[in-house]
Each structure stands twice: as structure tokens, then as C-alpha cells.
N, C-alpha and C positions, 0 to 999 in steps of 0.2 A: 504492500499500500503505499510507503514512503516513496518508492521509486515512482509510482504512479503520480505522485503528487509533486514531483520535482526535486525530492530528496534523494539521498543514497541509501541503497539496501546495504546493512553493515552486518548481514549475516543473522544469526541465530538472535531471536529477541529474547531479553530477560524474562525472568518469571513473572516479575511485578511491572506495571507501568510506569511506577515512580523510581528512580534511581539515582542517588546523589553522585555527582563527578568526582573522581578521585583527584586528590590535588597531584600536581606534578614535582615531582622530587627536587629539592634544592640542592645545591652543591655542597658536599660533604656529609649529605644524608646518608645513612647505612642502605645498602642495596635492599630492595622490597623482596621480602619473604614470598616465594609462591604459597598461594592458597588453594585448598580443596575443600570441597563439600559447602554445603549450604550453611553450616554454622559459621565457617570462617568468613563467608561473604557477609552474613549477618553482623558479625563482629567489626568487620572493617566499614560497614554502612554506618555503625555507630560511634566510630571512635572519633575523638576531638581533632579538628582539621586546624592546620596553622595556616596564619594569614600569609598571603602572597608577598614574596619580597618587594620593597619600594621600586626596584627597577622593573619588575614585571607588571606591577599595577599601573606605573607611567607609560608602558608600552601598550597595555591594554585599556588605557584611559579609564579606569574603574577607580571608586572611592576606595579608602583604607578598608572599610567594613563593607564588603561586597561579597554576594554569595552567587552560585551558578548551580542549576539544576537542569538535567535532562529529563524530559518527559517524554515516554513513548505510550503515544495515543492509541496506537494499532489495536492492542487487546481489547481496550475499552470501545473503540469505533465497531471492531469485529462483533463483539459481543452484542451491541446495540442493534447493528444490523441483522444478526441472526435471530434477534428477538423480535424484529420488526418494530421497534419502539422509537426509530429515529424519523420522525415526521416533522417537518418544518412547513410553516406558513409564513406568507409575507408580513412584513412588520408594517404596520398601518401608520401613515405620517400624520393621521387626523388625531386631534385631542381625545382624551377620555372623559366621560361624564360618569361621575360617582354618586352612587344612592345607597342610603342605609334604610333597611326595612325591618322592623320589629314585629314578629307575629306571635300573638298568644295562641297557643295550642294544647291540647291534651297533654298531661305529663306522659301517656303513653306512647305519643307520637314520637318517632325518633327526628333526631337532626338530621340523618341523611336522606329521610323521607321528605322533610321539608326543603332541603337543598336541591335535591332532583326536580321537585315542583317548580323552585324558583328558577332554576336553569331551564327547563322546559317552558315556562312561562315568558321568560325574558327574549327566548330565541337565539337566533345568529348574535344578536347585540351584545350578548353576555360574553366578555372576555374572562372575567372573574369573578367567582361567587365564593364569599368566605364567611364561615362562622364567626362572630367575634364576641358574642357575649349570650350567656344564658342565665335567666334572672326567674327566680321563684320568690313568691313574696304572698303575703295576706291580701296585699290590693289587687293581685290577679284573681283570686280564688282558689278553693280547693281543688286540688288536682290539674292545676294549670300552671304553665311555664310559659317563658318569653324567651324567643330564639331571636337573636338580631345577626342579620346578615348584613355583609356591605358587598355591593356590586359594582364592578368596574364594567361600564357600557361604551361600545366603541363600534362606529360602523367602518368599513374598510375603504368607503368611497367618499365620505362625507363628514361635515362635523354635525354631531346630533344637535338637534334643537332641544331647547327646555319642554316643548310639548311632546316630543318623541320620549324623552326620559320620564316624565310624568305619565306617558302612555303605557310604558314598560311598568312602572310601579303600581298603576292601576290593574293591569292584566295580573301581576303578580299577586297582588291583594284579593281580586275577584276569584281569581282559580284556587287560590288557598282556602277562601271562605267556602267554596262550592266543594271541593273534595276533601278538606280536613276540617271544616269547620271552624277555622282559624278566623281572628280578627286582628286587625291592625292595632298595636299598641300605641296608646296617645300619650 
């Protein structure tokens, strides 16, 4: 995969996608011991690193306290591709509209049921639906709870108007009342 992206294929891949770069030996350092086995590799990866000598930092134009890491994303990308989880959609350049809706439902109604209903009622405009508060109290009545959801609404081709955002809110409240017996918390 690295060769396909314009990189160089460096042979067999390490077992883990993240691997710290080994420092280059300095003049006067003892020769490096050959390592064998996974245990040695793990010990090497966690041994303290020395700072690069000033001449080396000047050549590389790096600050005194710099760090470098090589990240091999191939295993991660291959796993995502094999799982079919790599789905990308275009990023909208239009602004998002935010709405908070608190619905009073029966204690037996789950947040997942209400969230699914909110997503369905909001339709394609719902970019994100997130539960941010669960409230129980005597003012709601016995066996009732309030679930508050934050909605991020966005159209891919236009800026949403206040009327469109209010329409989504009304649809959510109407559908929740019809299917779950919910009411808007005031």
C-alpha cells in the first residue's frame, strides 16, 4: 500500500502500527547489541532516549527537545477496508444549525429508542444527535424522565433557515408524542 501511495516498500511490516524510531548512535557509543525476540524489541522501545548532539540538531533544523515517530498506517487501513468500515462523505461548506430538545418520556423508554426516533424524524439534515442530559425529578411526575438531545443539523447544498430548523424540531416533537407519548419539556 505504501508503494501505491508513492512511498517506498520497506519489506516486512512490524507487528504494531506505531514504532518509535531508534536514535542513531553517537561517536564513542558502544556498538549496538544484536537483539532477538519480541521481549528485546519491547525493552528497546521503552528504553530512555538521548538527545541528539547539537551538530545533528543544527543539520536537521530541529529544536533541542524534538521527537520523531514513524507511524505505519497500513495495518489500520487494511483492517478498516476488510471490515468495510471506511466510508467517507463530502464535507459540507455550509454552516451547521444547533437545536436542543428535551423530551419527557416514561421511565421504561430507553434513550436509544428516543435517539432513533429523533434521527428518523430529523431525516438527512441530522448530522449529529447526542444525548447530553437525563433528568428525573418530582416536577416531571412519577415514572417519568427527561432526555435532552443536542442536534447538529446541516444541509449539504445550502444554509438552513430558521424555519427549516424549527420544522425539524416540530417534526421530532410530533413524532415522539405520537409514537412514545412524549412531551416537550418546558
